[in-house]
C-alpha positions in Angstrom: 82.8 94.8 114.5 81.6 91.1 114.7 79.8 91.0 118.0 76.0 91.1 118.2 74.1 92.1 121.3 70.5 92.4 122.4 69.6 96.0 122.9 68.2 95.3 126.4 71.7 94.1 127.5 73.5 97.0 125.8 71.3 100.0 126.6 70.2 101.2 130.0 67.5 103.8 130.2 68.6 107.1 131.8 66.5 110.2 132.6 67.8 112.0 129.5 68.1 109.0 127.1 69.8 105.7 126.8 73.4 105.0 127.9 75.7 102.0 127.5 76.2 99.8 130.6 79.8 99.8 131.8 80.2 96.0 131.3 79.1 96.3 127.7 81.5 99.2 127.1 84.3 97.0 128.5 83.3 94.1 126.3 83.3 96.4 123.3 86.8 97.6 124.1 88.0 94.0 124.3 86.5 93.1 120.9 88.0 96.3 119.3 91.4 95.4 120.8 91.1 91.9 119.3 89.9 93.3 115.9 92.8 95.8 115.8 95.3 92.9 116.3 94.5 91.9 112.7 94.9 95.1 110.6 94.1 93.3 107.3 90.9 91.9 108.8 92.1 88.3 108.3 92.0 85.8 111.2 92.3 82.2 110.0 93.9 79.0 111.1 96.3 77.3 108.8 95.0 74.2 107.1 96.1 70.7 108.1 99.2 69.5 106.3 97.3 66.4 105.2 94.4 68.5 103.7 94.4 68.7 99.9 95.0 72.0 98.2 92.5 73.3 95.6 93.6 74.6 92.3 91.3 77.7 92.5 92.1 79.3 89.1 91.5 76.1 87.2 88.3 75.4 89.2 87.1 79.0 88.4 87.9 78.7 84.7 86.1 75.3 84.5 83.0 76.6 86.3 82.8 79.7 84.1 83.1 77.6 80.9 80.3 75.2 82.1 78.2 78.1 83.5 78.0 76.4 87.0 79.1 77.1 90.5 81.7 74.9 92.4 78.9 73.5 94.7 77.2 72.1 91.5 80.2 69.9 90.7 80.1 66.1 91.3 82.8 64.5 93.5 84.5 63.2 90.3 84.6 66.6 88.7 85.9 68.3 91.9 88.6 65.6 92.3 90.5 67.0 89.2 91.1 70.3 91.1 92.5 68.7 94.3 96.2 68.3 94.8 97.3 65.8 97.5 
């Protein structure tokens, strides 16, 4: 589950221990319902049609050969992997 909560807002002290507040239980149910709508765990927006595509395999091969990570590439080096 993705949501984070402060323990003070989630737990309410009872005589025989701690219990969840009703509102927090309802929030948890809503989050679980949302998560279950994406069985493969992927929730993403499609890229803009104008955005360039990245040739990932070629980029990976180049970085492995050079012993660097993609963030270490200059703009000129990265440009060779973009398809407009």
